[in-house]
Residue, then its C-alpha position, 0 to 999 in steps of 0.5 A: m679733099e672734096n674732089y677725092d670724096q667726089l671721086l670715091a662716091y662716083l666710083c662706088t656708085r658706078l661700080e654698083h650699077f656697072d653690071n646693070d648698065c651692061v645688061t641694059f645696054l645689051r638688051k636694048h642694042s643686041k638682038k643676039y643677046v636677047e635671043t640667047e637669053q630667050k634660048m636659055n630661058e627655054i632650056l630652064e623650062h625643063t624642070a631637071i635642068k632648073n633643079f640641077l642648077i639650083n639644087e645642092d642634092s645629088i641629081y642625075l640627068t638623062e643623056e638628053e638633059h645633059k646635052l641641054f645642060i651643056r647647051y645652056m652653059g655654052l649660051e651662058n658663056y656667050l652672054y658672059t663674053l658679050e657682057n665683058a666686051v661691053i664692060y671693057l668698052l664702058g671702061c674705056h669711056d669712063t677712063t676719059i672721065l676719070q682722067s679729068i677727075f684725077h687731073e683736077f684732083k692733082n691740080e687741087k692738091e698741088s695748089m694746096f701744097q703751094k699755099t702751105e709753102e707760101q705761108 
């Protein structure tokens, strides 16, 4: 049972920090990711675009602002794609660790049943 509790604790902790790990990794290792974030921040310097993203009221964009908004959404989608790729790769790494934890848990559980049957 103790291994199971450790597994749950590990998984909960890992999931809480997974997104942060991904973004931190990309900011450290991907020049393209950092450049894309900078481009997005430049677009957000336009008050109309920032208001459009955060305001619930009706807001109208000019044709130029609309093009900027479309560009922003494309950049956001690109970052999302990069983040998903890293999440997938980190997941592959974590799978190896989880397999060993599951294996240990299974062995512990089987040994508990053997002890019960012997008694």
